[in-house]
C-alpha positions as CSV (number, residue, x, y, z in Angstrom):
1,M,-94.9,90.4,-85.5
2,F,-92.2,88.7,-83.3
3,F,-94.2,85.5,-83.0
4,D,-95.2,85.6,-86.7
5,Y,-91.5,85.7,-87.5
6,C,-90.8,82.8,-85.1
7,N,-93.5,80.7,-86.7
8,C,-92.0,81.3,-90.2
9,M,-88.5,80.3,-88.9
10,I,-89.3,77.1,-87.0
11,A,-87.5,74.9,-89.4
12,Q,-84.3,76.9,-89.0
13,H,-83.6,76.4,-85.3
14,P,-85.4,74.8,-82.3
15,A,-85.4,78.1,-80.5
16,Y,-88.1,79.5,-82.8
17,S,-90.5,76.7,-82.0
18,V,-90.4,77.2,-78.2
19,A,-90.5,81.0,-77.9
20,Y,-93.5,82.0,-75.8
21,H,-95.2,85.0,-74.3
22,I,-95.3,85.3,-70.5
23,A,-98.9,86.4,-69.6
24,N,-98.1,89.3,-67.3
25,E,-100.1,92.1,-68.6
26,G,-101.2,94.6,-65.9
27,R,-104.5,95.4,-67.6
28,C,-106.7,92.5,-66.7
29,S,-109.4,91.7,-64.3
30,I,-108.7,91.3,-60.6
31,Q,-109.8,87.7,-60.9
32,R,-107.3,87.1,-63.7
33,R,-104.5,88.8,-61.7
34,V,-105.2,86.7,-58.7
35,A,-105.2,83.5,-60.8
36,L,-101.9,84.4,-62.4
37,K,-100.3,85.2,-59.0
38,R,-101.5,81.9,-57.6
39,A,-100.1,80.1,-60.6
40,G,-96.7,81.6,-59.8
41,L,-96.4,84.6,-62.0
42,R,-94.0,87.2,-60.6
43,K,-94.3,90.9,-61.0
44,G,-91.7,92.3,-63.4
45,M,-91.1,89.1,-65.4
46,P,-90.2,89.9,-69.1
47,D,-92.8,89.5,-71.8
48,I,-91.0,86.9,-74.0
49,C,-89.0,83.8,-73.1
50,V,-86.9,81.6,-75.4
51,P,-85.9,78.6,-73.2
52,V,-83.1,77.3,-75.4
53,G,-79.5,77.8,-74.6
54,C,-77.3,79.5,-77.2
55,G,-73.7,80.4,-76.9
56,K,-72.9,81.1,-73.3
57,Y,-76.5,81.7,-72.2
58,H,-79.2,79.4,-70.8
59,A,-82.2,81.3,-72.1
60,L,-83.3,84.6,-73.7
61,Y,-85.8,86.9,-72.0
62,I,-87.2,90.1,-73.7
63,E,-89.2,92.8,-72.1
64,M,-91.1,94.7,-74.7
65,K,-91.7,98.4,-74.3
66,I,-93.3,101.2,-76.3
67,K,-91.8,104.6,-75.9
68,P,-92.3,106.7,-73.8
69,N,-93.0,103.9,-71.4
70,K,-90.1,102.9,-69.1
71,P,-89.4,99.6,-67.3
72,S,-90.7,99.4,-63.7
73,P,-88.2,99.0,-60.9
74,E,-89.4,95.3,-60.6
75,Q,-88.6,94.8,-64.3
76,V,-85.1,96.2,-64.0
77,E,-84.5,94.1,-60.9
78,I,-85.7,90.8,-62.6
79,I,-83.6,91.6,-65.7
80,K,-80.5,92.0,-63.5
81,I,-81.2,88.7,-61.7
82,L,-81.8,86.8,-65.0
83,N,-78.5,88.2,-66.5
84,A,-76.6,87.4,-63.3
85,N,-77.7,83.8,-63.6
86,G,-76.6,82.9,-67.0
87,N,-79.4,84.2,-69.1
88,Y,-79.6,87.0,-71.7
89,A,-82.3,89.4,-70.7
90,C,-83.0,92.8,-72.3
91,I,-85.5,95.5,-73.1
92,C,-86.6,96.0,-76.7
93,W,-88.5,99.0,-78.0
94,S,-89.9,97.4,-81.2
95,S,-90.7,94.0,-82.6
96,D,-87.9,94.5,-85.2
97,E,-85.4,95.1,-82.4
98,A,-86.7,91.9,-80.6
99,V,-86.3,89.9,-83.8
100,K,-82.7,91.2,-84.2
101,V,-81.9,90.3,-80.6
102,L,-83.3,86.8,-81.2
103,Q,-81.3,86.3,-84.4
104,N,-78.1,87.4,-82.7
105,Y,-78.9,85.2,-79.7
106,I,-79.3,82.1,-81.9
107,A,-76.2,83.0,-83.9
108,G,-74.2,83.3,-80.7
109,K,-73.3,86.9,-81.3
110,L,-74.5,88.3,-77.9
């Protein structure tokens, strides 16, 4: 739903057109995991990136979770690093929440 929303809003702001999913799913073949690691994927990276600066931030990163799942220690650490370096990184528990974060990010309300 998050990317469906972005596709509908592309004309409103450039951030909607460049939002992308970071392919870091844990459930994939060993070969796929090796290929992703060799390509530079780091364990704990958030699921979504919006590489457009808005307000005081350089980029937006969103880690998507479904309750009762919790972020891994690597995810918590990466989010801290991203936030400490001029980005806005957070955890969202639904696509609706992620859309609201993106809307607030674009509006400079974060």
